C-alpha positions as CSV (number, residue, x, y, z in Angstrom):
1,M,6.1,34.0,-26.4
2,P,4.6,31.8,-29.1
3,V,1.8,29.5,-28.1
4,E,3.7,26.4,-29.0
5,L,6.5,27.3,-26.5
6,L,3.9,28.0,-23.8
7,I,2.2,24.6,-24.4
8,V,5.6,22.9,-24.1
9,L,6.4,24.6,-20.9
10,V,3.0,23.8,-19.4
11,A,3.4,20.2,-20.5
12,L,6.8,20.0,-18.9
13,I,5.5,21.4,-15.6
14,V,2.6,19.0,-15.6
15,S,4.9,16.1,-16.4
16,W,7.2,17.0,-13.6
17,L,4.2,17.2,-11.1
18,V,2.9,13.8,-12.2
19,F,6.4,12.3,-12.0
20,T,6.8,13.7,-8.5
21,V,3.5,12.3,-7.3
22,L,4.3,9.0,-8.9
23,V,7.6,8.8,-7.0
24,Q,5.9,9.6,-3.7
25,V,3.3,6.9,-4.3
26,V,6.0,4.3,-5.2
27,K,8.0,5.3,-2.0
28,A,4.9,4.9,0.2
29,S,4.1,1.6,-1.4
30,I,7.6,0.3,-0.9
31,R,7.5,1.4,2.8
32,T,4.2,-0.3,3.3
33,A,5.3,-3.5,1.7
34,M,8.5,-3.5,3.8
35,A,6.5,-3.0,7.0
36,I,4.2,-5.9,6.1
37,A,7.1,-8.1,5.3
38,I,8.8,-7.3,8.6
39,A,5.6,-7.8,10.5
40,I,5.1,-11.3,8.9
41,L,8.8,-12.1,9.5
42,I,8.5,-11.2,13.2
43,L,5.3,-13.2,13.6
44,Q,7.0,-16.2,12.0
45,I,10.2,-16.0,14.0
46,V,8.8,-15.0,17.4
47,F,5.4,-16.7,17.5
48,G,5.7,-19.4,14.8
49,I,2.8,-18.0,12.8
50,G,3.3,-18.6,9.1
51,P,1.9,-16.7,6.2
52,T,-0.7,-19.4,5.6
53,D,-2.0,-19.2,9.1
54,L,-2.1,-15.4,8.9
55,W,-3.9,-15.5,5.6
56,Q,-6.5,-17.9,7.0
57,E,-7.2,-15.6,9.9
58,I,-7.5,-12.6,7.6
59,T,-10.0,-14.3,5.4
60,Q,-12.0,-15.4,8.5
61,L,-11.9,-11.9,10.0
62,P,-15.3,-10.6,8.6
63,Q,-17.1,-13.7,9.8
64,T,-15.5,-13.4,13.3
65,L,-16.4,-9.7,13.5
66,W,-20.0,-10.4,12.5
67,R,-20.3,-13.1,15.1
68,T,-18.8,-10.8,17.8
69,L,-21.1,-7.9,16.9
70,T,-24.3,-9.9,16.6
71,G,-23.5,-12.3,19.4
72,K,-24.2,-15.4,17.3
């Protein structure tokens, strides 16, 4: 088997592996984005909490945790 053919075969195998991993990452990202969107929708419909309110609480979370842990 010539070296060039071997290089092409290895390149195809590596390309296929990279493509497979990329597809898995995209699938996981889409699932996570959908779960977040559904959670925000449920919060908005059931409890009346909008994305702005949620973002404000998320940005204040480190400060709240620090106050809880230190007792200040």
